[in-house]
C-alpha positions in Angstrom: 7.0 -14.5 -9.3 6.3 -11.1 -7.6 6.5 -8.0 -9.9 7.7 -5.0 -7.9 6.5 -2.1 -9.9 9.3 0.5 -10.6 7.9 3.8 -11.8 10.7 5.9 -10.4 9.1 6.6 -6.9 9.7 3.7 -4.5 12.1 2.3 -1.9 12.7 -0.7 -4.2 15.9 -2.2 -2.8 14.8 -2.6 0.8 11.4 -3.8 -0.3 12.8 -6.3 -2.7 15.2 -7.6 0.0 12.3 -7.9 2.5 10.2 -9.9 0.0 13.2 -12.2 -0.8 13.7 -12.8 2.9 10.3 -14.3 3.2 10.8 -16.6 0.2 9.5 -14.6 -2.7 11.1 -14.5 -6.2 11.0 -10.8 -7.0 11.4 -9.0 -10.3 11.7 -5.2 -10.1 10.3 -3.9 -13.3 8.7 -1.1 -15.2 7.5 -3.4 -18.0 3.8 -4.2 -18.6 4.9 -7.6 -20.0 6.5 -8.5 -16.6 3.2 -7.7 -14.9 1.6 -10.2 -17.2 4.1 -12.9 -16.3 3.8 -12.2 -12.5 1.7 -14.2 -10.1 1.4 -11.2 -7.7 2.1 -7.5 -7.9 3.5 -5.0 -5.3 2.9 -1.3 -5.9 5.3 0.8 -3.7 5.6 4.5 -3.6 7.4 7.4 -1.9 6.8 11.0 -2.9 4.1 13.2 -4.3 0.8 11.8 -5.5 0.6 13.8 -8.7 4.1 12.9 -9.8 3.4 9.2 -9.1 0.2 8.9 -11.0 1.8 10.8 -13.9 4.8 8.4 -13.9 2.5 5.3 -13.9 0.6 6.6 -16.9 3.6 7.7 -18.8 5.0 4.2 -18.6 1.8 2.5 -19.6 1.6 0.9 -16.2 -1.9 2.0 -15.3 -3.4 0.0 -18.2 -1.3 -3.0 -17.3 -2.3 -2.8 -13.6 -6.0 -2.6 -14.6 -5.6 -5.6 -16.9 -3.7 -7.8 -14.4 -5.2 -6.7 -11.1 -8.8 -5.9 -11.9 -9.0 -8.1 -15.0 -6.9 -11.2 -14.2 -7.5 -10.7 -10.4 -3.9 -11.2 -9.4 -3.3 -10.3 -5.7 -1.7 -6.9 -5.3 -0.1 -5.2 -2.3 0.1 -1.4 -2.3 2.5 0.3 0.1 2.4 3.9 1.4 1.9 6.1 -1.7 1.0 2.9 -3.5 -2.0 2.7 -1.2 -3.0 6.3 -1.8 -2.9 5.8 -5.6 -5.9 3.4 -5.2 -8.1 6.4 -4.3 -10.3 8.4 -6.6 -8.3 11.6 -6.1 -5.7 13.4 -3.9 -5.6 17.0 -2.7 -1.8 17.0 -2.4 -0.5 20.1 -4.3 -3.9 20.6 -6.1 -6.3 17.9 -7.2 -5.0 14.8 -9.0 -7.1 11.9 -10.2 -6.0 8.5 -8.9 -6.6 4.9 -10.1 -10.1 5.1 -8.6 -10.2 1.5 -7.4 -11.5 2.5 -4.0 -14.1 5.1 -3.3 -11.8 7.3 -1.3 -9.9 10.6 -1.3 -6.4 11.4 -0.1 -6.2 14.4 2.3 -3.5 16.0 4.5 -3.0 14.9 8.1 -4.1 17.8 10.4 -1.7 19.7 12.5 -2.2 19.1 16.2 -0.3 20.3 19.3 2.8 18.1 19.9 2.4 16.2 16.6 4.5 16.7 13.6 3.6 16.4 9.9 5.0 14.5 8.1 4.2 11.6 10.4 7.5 9.7 10.7 8.2 6.7 12.9 6.5 3.9 14.8 2.8 4.0 15.6 0.3 1.6 17.0 -2.0 0.0 14.4 -5.4 -1.6 15.4 -6.7 -4.6 13.4 -8.9 -7.6 13.7 -6.8 -10.5 15.0 -8.6 -12.8 12.4 -7.7 -10.7 9.4 -5.5 -12.7 7.1 -3.0 -9.9 6.6 -2.3 -9.6 10.3 -2.6 -13.3 11.1 -0.2 -14.3 14.0 0.7 -10.6 14.8 -0.1 -10.1 18.5 -1.4 -8.1 20.2 -4.2 -6.9 17.9 -2.7 -3.4 18.3 0.9 -3.5 17.3 3.5 -1.1 16.0 4.4 -0.5 12.4 6.6 2.2 10.7 5.1 5.2 8.9 6.4 8.0 6.7 3.5 10.1 5.3 1.8 13.5 5.3 -1.4 12.5 3.6 -3.9 9.7 4.4 -6.8 7.9 2.7 -10.4 8.6 3.7 -12.6 5.7 2.6 -16.3 6.3 2.0 -17.1 2.6 2.6 -15.8 1.6 6.1 -15.7 -2.0 4.9 -12.6 -1.2 2.8 -10.7 -0.4 6.0 -9.0 -3.3 7.7 -6.7 -1.5 10.1 -6.5 2.0 11.7 -4.0 4.2 13.4 -4.0 7.7 14.9 -1.9 10.8 14.4 -3.9 13.9 15.2 -6.9 12.1 13.6 -7.8 8.4 13.2 -6.9 7.2 9.7 -6.8 4.1 7.6 -3.6 2.1 8.1 -4.6 -0.7 5.8 -7.4 -1.2 3.2 -8.7 -4.0 1.1 -10.7 -4.2 -2.1 -11.3 -7.8 -3.5 -7.8 -9.0 -4.4 -6.1 -5.7 -3.5 -4.6 -5.0 -0.1 -2.6 -1.9 0.8 -0.9 -0.5 3.8 -0.1 3.1 4.7 2.8 1.9 6.8 6.0 0.4 5.4 6.2 -3.4 6.1 9.8 -3.5 5.0 10.7 -1.1 7.8 8.5 -2.6 10.4 10.9 -5.4 11.6 9.3 -8.6 12.8 5.7 -7.4 12.4 6.4 -6.3 8.8 8.1 -9.6 8.0 5.1 -11.6 9.3 2.7 -9.3 7.3 4.6 -9.8 4.1 4.6 -13.6 4.6 0.9 -13.5 5.3 0.2 -11.6 2.1 2.2 -14.1 0.1 0.1 -16.9 1.5 -3.2 -15.0 1.2 -5.6 -16.3 -1.4 -8.3 -13.7 -2.1 -11.9 -14.7 -2.7 -12.9 -15.2 -6.3 
């Protein structure tokens, strides 16, 4: 069973439908007990970082995620704001402490001539063809759908498994042990997003 974490800030219906379409049994939940029952966990997110991390903590979900993802090593997929929450801190509307699972900060995309912030729409993503998350997606620079104004800056380049550009190069996908996350929205990325979700369901992280 896939636990789709509901903390009041996610595009849950479309994501649940996308996961179900690739064969996943999905439970949308805000219950720590459901996370304990789950085989895998998806952490979505749309909105402001500070509100999101506060909502997770108010519902007791941060402790549950630590226990099930870092402790029990269940595979987790973070999406959009769910990826940013993995960082140590965000500078969105002041400084806010994140989960701190990845040595990274969240900063605003720069303004550049001809480019709008927020970054909304399709963008080319570069990745290693052999990466398990992108297996079978060709070419190794393919389009995915983004909606964001902030991006994750990792101090360890080894955490970055895909990149994109919008005024600056930024991490489009990251990985830490059993945790994978994407800045783009797989559920809005048509065939490439479907294949990515299927790949994640089949991915077995190293022990």
